[in-house]
N, C-alpha and C positions, 0 to 999 in steps of 0.2 A: 056564294055559300062557302063555308069551311066546314069539314067533317073532322071530328075526333073519332079515331078508330085506333089502329095500331100505332098511328102517329097523328099529328095535326096535318091534315092536307089541304093545301091551298091550290086551286085550279090556275092553269096558265092565264096569265093575262089579268088575273085578280088586282084590284087598285092597291092591295097591301103588299104584293109579292115583291116588288123592287125594294120597297123599304125594310121587308121582313129578310131579305138576302143580305141586306147591307149591314142589319143589326144583329143578327143571328150568330154571334161569334164570341169566342173567349180568348184572352192573351193565353199564348202558348207557353206552358211551363218549362218546356225544353228550350225556348228562346232565353227565359230568365236564366236557366242554368248555364247556358252557353256563355252569357254576358258575365256571369258570377266566374266561371272557370277561365275566361279570357282575362279579367281584371286581376285573379289570382296568379296567372302566368302558368296553369297548367294545361290551357290550351291556347295555341297559336290564334292571333288575330285573322290570319289567313285561312283559318279553317272554315268549312263551309257551315253557314248560319242557317239554324231553322227558321221558318216562317214565324213572325211575331204574333199572328193571330190564327186561331183555327176556327173554320167555319162550323157551326152546329147544324145548318140546315143540309138538305140532300135534295136533288132532284128526282122527283117522283119517277121511278123506273117504268119501262115498257110493261103491259100487261095490267095496269091501272087505268081507268078511264081518262084519268086526268094526267097521263104519261106526259113529262115535261115540265109539271108544275113544281110546286115547293113542297117538302115535308119538314117538320121539325120534331123533336122528342113530345110525346103525347102531353107531359106537364110543363112544358116550356112556358115560362111567363114572358109574354111579348112586352116590348118597351111601352112606356106609357102613351105614346102618340098612337100605338095600333091597337091597345086594349079595348077601345071603345067597337072598333070593327070585329074584334074577335068575340066580345061578348054578345054582341048583337045577332053574329052571323053563324056561330058555331053550332052544329049538330052532332049528336053523336049516334055511332053506328058501330055496336059492339057485338062480339059473339058471346053465347050466353048458354052452352051445352050443360046439361044435368046429368047426373049419374044418381041411381037409385040404390039404396041398400048399404050406404058407407055408415060405419058407425065404428067408435072406439074399441079396442079390443077389450074383453073382459079382464079386469084386474088393473087396467093402466087409466090413469085419472091425471087430468091435468092440474097443475098448480094454481093457484089463485091468480097470479099475474100472467099466465099464460091464457087462461080465460079471458081476462081483461083484455089482453092484446088482441083475441080474436073478436070480441065486441066491438073495439075501437077500430080495427080494420074493417069489419063489416059495414059498419055506419060510413066509414069514408069512402071505400070502393076501391082505392089505390092508396100506396104509401109505403113507407119504410118502418119495419119494426126493429128496434135496436136493443140487443140484450148481449151482455157481456158473456164470455166463454164460461159454461157450467150454468148457465140460466136454461138452456133447453131450446134453442133455437128451432132444432129439427122437430122435436115434439110439439112445439108450438105451431108449426105448419102443419102438421098432421091433424092436429086438433082443428085448424081452421079448414082444411079439406073436409073433414067429416060435419062440420058446421054448415059450411056452404054448399056440399053435397053438389060440386060442379066438376065436369071432367076437368083433371088438372094436369098441367104441363110444369114439371120441376127442372129448372135450368140450373146446371152445375158447369164447372170449368176443369173438373179433373174426374178421371174414372175413379178415384178414391172416394171422393164426394157422392158419385152416383152409386157406388156399391154401398155407401152408408145409408143413404136415402132408402134403397131397397130393402136392406137389412133392418132398418128401423119399422117400417111398414110392415114386411112380411114376417121379420124375425130371423135371427140365425144363431149358430151356437153361441151360448152364454148371452144372448140379447133377446128376449121376449119381443114378438110382434106387437105394434100399436095400433095398427087399424085393420079392419076385416071389411069384406062385402066388396072389393074391387080387384080385377086384374092390374097387375103392374106390368107396364113394358118399358123398353129401353131403346133410345136412339143415341147409338154412339160408334165410335170406331171408323168413321168416316162414311157411315152408311146408315140406311133405316133398317131396324130390326125388331121384332116382337111388339110393334106399337098397335098393331091393327086389334080393335075390339078392347084395347085397356082403358080403364077408366082413369088409370094414374100413369103419366108417361114421364120417365126420368130422361133426360136429353142432355148431351154436352153442348156446349156453345159452339165450340169449334166445329162439330160436325153439321149443325144447323147453317152455320155461316158459309158452307161450301154449297148450299142450295141456292138456286134462283131466286130472287124476290117473289117472283110469280108463285112458284111452287111453295115457298114458305107461308104465304099469305093463305092460298087455298087451304094448306094443312093447318094454320093456326086457326082457322075458323071453327076446328073443331073442339076448341077449349073454351070453358068459361072462366077459369082461374089460371094464372101464370105466377108461379113463385120462382124467383131468383136467389139462391143460396149464395152468400158471399157477395151481396149485392154492391158493394163498394166497388167491385171490378167493372160496373156497368158503364162508367166513362169511356173504357177502351171502345176502340172503334168496332171492333167484331162483337161485343156484347150489344152497342147500340144498334148494328146492323140486323141482328136478330130480333130486338124488340120492335124494330120499324115493321117486322112482318106478323106481329102477333096480336090480333085485335080482341083478345079476351076482355070481358067486361070487367073482371076483378085483376089487379097486379100487385103483386106484394114483393117487396124488397126485404131480405133478412141480413142483418149484418151485426157484428159486435163493434166495428170500427167504420162508423159513416164518415168520419172525416180525412179526407185523403190529404196525405202530406206533400203531393206533387201540385195540389193547386186546381184539380180537375173536379173537385166535390160538386161545383154548379150543375154539371153534367148529371149526377147521380139523382138530383132533385128534379131535374128537366124529364128524366126518364120515369119517375116514380111518384114525383110530388113531394111534400115533406114528411116528417116523421110523425107517426099516427100514435106511436106508443113506444116508450122507452123505459127500461128498467135499468137504475142505477146500480153500480156495484155495491155502493154502500149499503143499499136496501138488501141485496142479497146476503152481504157480511152480517148485518143485524138479523136477518131471518134465518143464519145458519145454512144457507144454501151455498156458500162460498166461505172456504176457511184460508185467509191468506197465507201464502207461503212464508217460511223463515228465509231471509237472505243470509247468505254466507259467501264472502270474497275470498279469492285465493291470488294472491300475488304470485305470478309465474317467474319474475325475474328475467324474462326473456325479451329480448330487444331484436327488431329486424332491421334491415337497411331500406330506411324511408325515403332516400333521395338518390340521385343520379348525377354523376359529374363528367363532363366532357372536356378534356384539357385543351383540345385544339379542333378546328373544322374537320379534320380527317380521322380524328380519334374515335373510338366506340364509347358508347355510354357506359359508365361503370357505377354499380350500386354502392352507396356509402351509407354509413349510420349517422343518425341524427347529431351525435356529439362531433363529427368531422365536417357539419355543413357550415359553420363559421369559419373555419380555417380555409377552405377552399374559397368562400366568398371575399374573404380578405385578400386572397392571393390574385383576385381579379385584377387585370392591367387596364389601359384605358379603352381598349377595344372590346371590353367586356369578357375576356377569356381569362380563365375557364369558365365554362357553363354550368350552373346548378340548376336542377329542376326536381320537383317531386316525382317520386317513383310512383308507377301505378299502384293502386290498391290491390288489385288482384295478385300481382306479384310479391307483395307484403304478404298476403295470405298464405299463398304457396309457401312461403318460407316459414310462417308459424305453424302450419298444419305438418310439416316435415320436422318440425325441432323435437328430438327424442325426449328432452327433460319435460317439455310441455305435455307431450303424448303421455309421458309416463304418469304426470300427475293427474291426467285426466282418467287414466285407467286404474291407479290407485284408489282415487275417489270412487268412482262407480264400484269397483269390487267391495271397498269398505262399506257403502251403502246397501249394497245386496247382502252383505253379511248381518247387517243390522236391521234386515226385514223389508227394506224398500224394494219397490219396482222403479226402475230408473230409465228415463227417456236421455240421451245425449243429442245434442242439436249442432249440425254443423252444416254449412253452406256447400260443402264439397262433397260429391259422390263417392270418390275414392277414399277421402279421410274417413267417411262412415264406415266403408266397407273394411278398411284396415283396423280402426277400432274394434269394430265387431269381431273379426278374425282373431285380434289380440286377446280380447277378452275370452273367446272360446279356448284359446291355447292355454288360458289361466283356469280354465274350468267353470266359468261364468257362463250360463246360458244366454246367448245373445243372438242378435239378429239385425241387420240392416235394413232399412226400408228407405230407399233412395235408388235413383235412377230407373232405368226402364225395368220395370217388374210386370208381370200380369195381375191381373185383378184376383185370381184364384191364389196366387203366390202370397200377395199382400194379405188377403183374407185369411189364409192359413197362418200366417205370421201373427197377425192381430188377435186372432182366437186363441192361440198359443199362448200370447202375453196376457189375455184375459184370465186364462187359467194358471196364469204363473209359471208356465212351462218355460216360457223365455222371460229372463228377469231383467234384461237392459235391450232397450229398442235405441238404435242409433239411427237417427232420419235427419232428412234436409227439409225442404218445404212442404214434404208430405205429413208433416207435423204440424203445420201452420193451420191447416183448414180440414176438417173432416175426420181427424184421428179420434177414436172413439175406444180408448182403453180405460175403465174406470180404476183400475188398481194402480195406475201410475202414482207415485208420491214425490218422485224427486227428479228435478230436471237440472241439468250441467249445460251451460251455453259455452259450446266449444269454439265457436267463432261469432264474432260480432255481427249485428245485423243494425242498419242505419234506420229500418223501418220500424217504428214505434209500435204500429198496429200489428205488426207481425210479431213482435215481442210480447206484446200484450196476450196475443193468442196463444203463445207458446207456453207461458206461464198459466194460463187458465186451464192447460191440460192436466195439471197436477194439483189442482185447488179443490179437490172433492171433500165434503165434509166427513166421509167415513175413511176408516183406515188410519195409518200413521200420519202424524203432523207433517204436511207438505214442505219440502225445502227446495229452495232454487240457489244453485251455484254459479257464480259469475267468475270468470277468469279475468285478471287485470294483467296486461303486459306492460313491459318495462320502456315504452318509448312514447313521446309526447301526444301522438295522435291517438294512442289507444287510451290514454290516461284522459284525454278530451272526450273520448267516445263514452268513456266509463262515467264521467260527469253527467252526460245526458242520461244514460241508463238510469243512474241513481235517482234522478229526477222522477223518472217514470216508475221507479220502484217506490219512491215516496207517495206519488200521487194513487199508487195501487194498494198503499198501506201495508207493503211487505214487513214483516217484523225484522228490526234490525236495519231498516232503511234511513233511519234519521241521520241528518248531518251532524258530523261531530265537530265540535268546537276545537280549534287548535290552542294548544297550550301556549302561553307567552312566556 
C-alpha cells in the first residue's frame, strides 16, 4: 500500500521503492550554472563542483510507522513504469479540521475572478492559483478560507508577509478587515506563539522548519487547509521539508510568478499539482484592474570598473574599466600574462551605489515626483544604500523612510501606515518591496539597482499599477558600460511583455 498524506509515503521494502529512489531526481541548476561560469572563465575549473542531480525523495523519518521508507512530494508524478502501481495502491489519509462561523466582513466582496478561483480550487482540492500583482491574491485566499470553512494554516517566508495577512484578515489602520468569525494566531520568531484555539494560523516557514518532523506532523493534523503565499519558493528545501509534515486535505499555492528562472519549477508542481486557475495580466488591464505604468529611462553616464587585471603571479588584482580590457589582453605574452578576468558583480554594484552623480540623479527624480503629487518607492538591493537615500531625502525636506534590513514588525507597520496616509512620501526598500508590500497610494517606482530576477522585477512594478490616483510611472536607470546595457535590453523585453507605455522597440535611423 502507498499512502497520500502530507507526502506520498512508500513503506520500506515496497516493490517500487528502489526504482522510485533512482528516478525521483532533477538536474541541479547550480551544476548547470557552474558549468556556464567555468566555460566563460568566471570560475576556475578547479572550483568545487555541485552535484549534477538533486534527489527529490526523502527517507521517512522516525516517528512514522513506515520509518526508513521513502517519501516524495504529494503531487509528484512518478515515471511511466511506476504509474500503474501508484494508481492501484495509493490511499488517501488527510486531515480535515472544520471551523464554524467564518464569513466575509460586511462591505468586502470578492471580484468575479476571485470567486472563480475559489470555485476552481475547491473542485481540485490542491493546486496553484496564479494572479499578477494587483489582482488580490491575499483577498482570494481569504475568500477561499470563508468558502471552505476549514481551520487554516497560512505559510509565509517573511515577517512582513505574516503581518500583511493578519492585517488583511483582522484590519489595520487604513485597511479594513476582510474576514470575521475566527481568532487569528501566529507562529514565528523561532518559537510557537498564540496559535492555541486559533481558527487561522499564520506561520513563517523558517520557524516550522526547525521543528522535528514528528512534532510538525502531529501539529499539522489540526488543519484542513494549507495556503502557501509566494508559492514559487516551494522548491527550496526548507519549504518542501515543511510541506512534508502538513497532511491537510486542501493545499493551495498562491503566486504571481510560477515559472522559476533557476529551473526548479518542477518541484513546485510536485508539491501542489498544476495550475488550477490563472488570471492573465491582459485580462486585468482590459477590466481596468491594472493600469500599466509609463516607462521613463534615464542614462546616468556612469561607468564602473568591470574587469580586473593581474600583471604577474605575485601582483594584486587591479580593477579596470571596460575600455581598458582590450589593451591589457593585447599585452599578454606567450605565458598568458598579464591575466584579465571579469570583476565580481557585487563589487561593481558597490561602485555604482557610491557614485555621487548617480545618487544625485535618483534624489532629484524622487523629489520632483513628490512635488508632482506622487508617492514614490525607490528600489535598491543594498540596505545601506536605502538608508543613505532616505536620509538624504529627509535632509532635502522630503518625508522619506527606508524599509530595509533588520526592522521589527511594529516599526515596519508604522512606516507603511504613515505611507498610506501620505505622511511619508518616499519609501526606499530592498526585497521587502518584492512580496507583501501593501501601500495602495504608491504611483511611482525608481529602479536604483538592477535585478537579474525578472519575476522579482515584475512584482516590483506591480506595486504601483493601481487603477486609482495619478497615472503610474516606472523609472529605469541605464548605466554606461556593456554589462549594464545588456541587462537593460533584457529588462526592456520584460517591459514590452508587461505592456508598459513607452516600452516599444525604437528603430535605428539609417
